[in-house]
C-alpha positions as CSV (number, residue, x, y, z in Angstrom):
1,X,1.5,-0.4,-32.8
2,X,3.8,1.5,-30.4
3,X,6.0,2.8,-33.3
4,X,2.7,4.2,-35.3
5,X,1.4,5.4,-31.7
6,X,4.8,7.8,-31.6
7,X,4.1,8.9,-34.6
8,X,0.8,9.9,-34.1
9,X,1.4,11.6,-31.0
10,X,4.2,13.6,-33.5
11,X,1.8,14.5,-35.7
12,X,-0.4,15.9,-33.3
13,X,2.4,18.3,-31.7
14,X,3.2,19.3,-34.7
15,X,0.0,20.5,-35.4
16,X,-0.3,22.5,-32.3
17,X,-2.8,19.4,-30.7
18,X,-2.1,17.6,-27.5
19,X,-2.7,14.2,-26.8
20,X,-4.1,13.4,-23.2
21,X,-2.1,10.5,-22.3
22,X,-4.0,8.1,-19.8
23,X,-2.3,6.1,-17.0
24,X,-4.2,3.7,-14.7
25,X,-3.6,2.9,-10.8
26,X,-4.8,-0.4,-9.0
27,X,-4.2,-2.3,-5.9
28,X,-2.8,-5.5,-6.6
29,X,-4.1,-7.0,-3.6
30,X,-7.4,-7.0,-2.0
31,X,-6.1,-8.3,1.5
32,X,-6.0,-4.8,4.3
33,X,-6.5,-2.8,1.2
34,X,-8.7,0.2,3.3
35,X,-5.1,1.1,4.5
36,X,-4.1,2.6,1.1
37,X,-5.6,5.3,-0.2
38,X,-5.7,6.3,-3.9
39,X,-2.7,8.4,-5.1
40,X,-3.0,12.2,-5.0
41,X,-2.2,15.0,-7.2
42,X,0.2,16.9,-5.5
43,X,-1.3,20.7,-4.7
44,X,-0.9,23.4,-2.0
45,X,-3.7,25.6,-0.4
46,X,-1.8,29.0,-0.1
47,X,-4.0,32.6,0.9
48,X,-4.5,34.8,-1.9
49,X,-1.1,36.3,-2.7
50,X,-0.7,40.1,-2.9
51,X,0.6,40.2,-6.0
52,X,0.1,38.7,-9.1
53,X,4.1,38.0,-8.9
54,X,3.8,35.6,-6.3
55,X,5.7,32.8,-6.3
56,X,2.3,31.1,-5.9
57,X,0.8,31.9,-9.2
58,X,4.5,30.7,-10.9
59,X,2.8,28.6,-14.0
60,X,6.1,27.0,-14.3
61,X,6.1,25.6,-10.7
62,X,2.0,25.2,-11.2
63,X,3.0,22.8,-13.9
64,X,6.0,20.9,-12.5
65,X,3.7,20.1,-9.3
66,X,0.7,19.0,-11.0
67,X,2.6,16.6,-12.9
68,X,3.3,14.3,-9.8
69,X,1.4,11.6,-7.6
70,X,1.9,11.5,-4.0
71,X,1.4,8.3,-2.4
72,X,0.3,8.2,1.1
73,X,1.9,6.5,4.1
74,X,-0.5,3.7,5.2
75,X,0.8,3.2,8.8
76,X,2.5,5.0,11.5
77,X,6.2,4.0,12.2
78,X,9.0,5.1,14.5
79,X,11.9,2.9,13.7
80,X,15.2,2.4,15.0
81,X,18.6,0.4,14.4
82,X,20.3,-1.5,17.3
83,X,22.9,-3.6,17.1
84,X,22.6,-7.2,18.8
85,X,25.3,-8.8,20.9
86,X,27.4,-9.6,17.8
87,X,27.2,-6.5,16.7
88,X,25.2,-6.8,13.9
89,X,22.5,-4.1,13.0
90,X,18.9,-4.9,13.6
91,X,15.4,-3.2,13.1
92,X,13.3,-2.2,16.2
93,X,10.3,-0.7,16.1
94,X,10.9,1.2,19.3
95,X,7.0,1.9,20.1
96,X,6.8,-1.4,21.2
97,X,3.5,-2.8,22.4
98,X,2.3,0.4,22.0
99,X,2.5,0.6,18.2
100,X,-0.5,1.0,15.9
101,X,0.8,-2.1,14.1
102,X,1.0,-5.4,15.4
103,X,4.5,-7.6,14.7
104,X,2.9,-9.6,13.0
105,X,1.3,-7.0,10.3
106,X,4.8,-5.3,10.1
107,X,6.0,-8.2,8.9
108,X,4.0,-8.8,6.0
109,X,5.0,-5.1,4.3
110,X,8.1,-4.0,5.9
111,X,11.9,-6.2,5.6
112,X,15.6,-5.3,6.2
113,X,17.6,-6.5,2.7
114,X,20.0,-9.0,3.5
115,X,23.4,-7.2,4.2
116,X,25.0,-8.5,0.7
117,X,22.5,-6.6,-1.0
118,X,23.1,-3.3,0.7
119,X,25.1,-0.6,-2.0
120,X,27.5,0.0,1.2
121,X,28.1,-1.9,4.1
122,X,26.8,0.8,6.5
123,X,23.9,1.3,5.2
124,X,20.7,-1.0,6.1
125,X,18.5,-1.3,3.0
126,X,14.5,-0.7,4.1
127,X,11.6,-2.1,1.7
128,X,8.4,-1.4,2.2
129,X,6.1,-3.9,0.3
130,X,3.6,-1.7,-1.3
131,X,0.0,-2.9,-3.6
132,X,0.5,0.2,-6.2
133,X,0.6,-0.9,-9.5
134,X,0.2,1.5,-12.6
135,X,-0.4,0.7,-15.9
136,X,-1.2,2.2,-19.3
137,X,-1.5,1.3,-23.0
138,X,0.4,4.4,-24.1
139,X,4.1,4.5,-23.9
140,X,4.8,5.7,-20.7
141,X,7.2,5.6,-18.4
142,X,6.8,5.6,-14.2
143,X,8.9,7.5,-12.0
144,X,9.1,6.8,-8.6
145,X,10.8,10.0,-6.6
146,X,11.2,10.9,-2.9
147,X,8.5,13.5,-1.7
148,X,10.4,16.2,-2.0
149,X,7.5,19.3,-2.5
150,X,6.7,18.1,1.1
151,X,8.3,19.7,3.7
152,X,9.1,17.4,6.6
153,X,9.3,18.2,10.0
154,X,11.5,15.0,10.9
155,X,13.6,14.5,8.7
156,X,14.4,11.0,7.2
157,X,17.8,9.5,8.0
158,X,18.8,8.6,4.5
159,X,17.5,8.6,1.2
160,X,14.8,7.2,-1.1
161,X,16.2,4.5,-4.1
162,X,14.3,6.0,-7.0
163,X,13.5,4.3,-10.0
164,X,12.0,4.1,-13.1
165,X,10.2,1.4,-15.9
166,X,7.8,1.4,-18.8
167,X,3.9,1.3,-17.3
168,X,2.9,0.3,-20.4
169,X,4.7,-3.2,-20.3
170,X,6.3,-4.2,-17.1
171,X,2.9,-3.3,-14.5
172,X,4.7,-4.5,-11.0
173,X,3.8,-3.2,-7.3
174,X,5.8,-0.3,-6.6
175,X,8.3,-1.2,-3.4
176,X,9.6,1.9,-1.2
177,X,12.9,1.1,-0.9
178,X,15.3,3.5,2.3
179,X,19.2,3.6,2.5
180,X,19.6,3.9,6.0
181,X,22.3,6.6,5.8
182,X,22.7,7.8,9.6
183,X,22.1,4.8,12.1
184,X,22.0,7.1,15.1
185,X,18.9,8.3,14.4
186,X,15.1,6.8,14.0
187,X,13.0,7.0,10.9
188,X,10.0,8.2,11.9
189,X,6.9,7.6,9.0
190,X,3.6,9.2,9.5
191,X,-0.3,7.8,8.3
192,X,-1.2,10.1,5.4
193,X,1.6,11.9,5.1
194,X,3.5,11.3,1.4
195,X,5.9,8.1,1.2
196,X,6.4,8.7,-2.3
197,X,5.5,10.3,-5.6
198,X,5.2,9.1,-8.8
199,X,5.3,10.9,-12.3
200,X,4.6,9.9,-15.8
201,X,6.8,10.8,-18.7
202,X,6.1,9.8,-22.3
203,X,6.9,11.1,-26.2
204,X,5.3,14.4,-25.7
205,X,6.5,16.1,-22.2
206,X,4.1,19.0,-22.7
207,X,0.9,15.9,-23.2
208,X,-1.7,16.4,-20.4
209,X,-2.1,13.0,-18.3
210,X,-4.9,11.8,-16.6
211,X,-4.5,9.3,-14.0
212,X,-7.2,6.9,-13.5
213,X,-8.4,3.8,-11.4
214,X,-8.1,0.5,-13.3
215,X,-9.7,-2.4,-13.4
216,X,-8.1,-5.7,-13.1
217,X,-9.1,-8.0,-15.9
218,X,-8.2,-11.2,-16.3
219,X,-5.7,-10.4,-19.0
220,X,-4.2,-7.6,-17.1
221,X,-4.0,-9.9,-14.0
222,X,-2.4,-12.9,-16.9
223,X,-0.1,-11.1,-18.2
224,X,1.5,-9.5,-14.6
225,X,1.1,-13.2,-13.7
226,X,4.1,-13.4,-16.7
227,X,6.0,-10.8,-14.9
228,X,6.2,-12.2,-11.4
229,X,9.6,-13.0,-9.6
230,X,11.3,-13.3,-13.2
231,X,14.4,-11.5,-11.0
232,X,14.8,-15.3,-9.9
233,X,15.6,-16.5,-12.9
234,X,17.8,-13.3,-14.6
235,X,20.1,-10.5,-13.1
236,X,18.9,-8.0,-15.6
237,X,15.2,-7.9,-15.9
238,X,14.8,-5.3,-18.5
239,X,16.5,-7.2,-21.0
240,X,12.7,-9.3,-20.9
241,X,11.5,-5.9,-22.4
242,X,11.6,-6.8,-26.0
243,X,9.4,-9.9,-25.1
244,X,6.9,-8.2,-22.9
245,X,6.2,-5.7,-26.0
246,X,5.7,-8.6,-28.0
247,X,3.5,-10.8,-25.8
248,X,1.3,-7.7,-23.9
249,X,-2.4,-7.8,-24.8
250,X,-3.3,-5.1,-27.0
251,X,-5.8,-3.7,-24.4
252,X,-4.3,-3.4,-20.6
253,X,-5.9,-0.3,-19.5
254,X,-10.0,-0.5,-18.3
255,X,-11.0,1.9,-16.6
256,X,-12.9,1.0,-13.4
257,X,-16.4,2.3,-13.4
258,X,-18.0,3.1,-10.1
259,X,-21.2,2.7,-8.8
260,X,-23.3,6.2,-8.7
């Protein structure tokens, strides 16, 4: 099925036609889902340029920007790394009782990885659990990036771990993973500001993409369950791609219809 789809895409490209690729997004969990906003296409408001040669009108820049979607941060956070009596690094929410997020709520979505899983012994790894899942019936990879197109007044003291995997056979919830390089500086996140970007890539890099809200069908939920926690049993989950492709239902993406 996927070989035929790739060949059709190549034929369309050869004849000057651009097939619109479609990806879907949804929230895996409904609990507290109102704090998670829909992915937003990356775009910027600028004053009318004084010249047609302005960078604002650059087609290459416009094309690049519009292929990224921003995932907004759901909460306000002001975090600091401190050492306990044993000299171990611990995560602290320095706003304490004044924080907008209660400790019990924060523990549900934010965690520090065990030290033996860090990439560097002096660089703690944080993970923020998000409910965003992307799915497609087209052979598309979803890429996860830091929000490098937006200016950050408060520079984050580390780097976000990026990643990519096929949305057509591996619909899984995204994590925001952060490697804290400068532990003398605080990490500040603001609700509504971009937490990370996603971008999709397929067989035809020039094909336009349409991102829609997806319906959580029984077939999709069942297929996702087959992927859940597979890392508890294998070290390299990518080795399961072939099996996932063979077992996926013919249709995973059903666009959600909103009542008018």
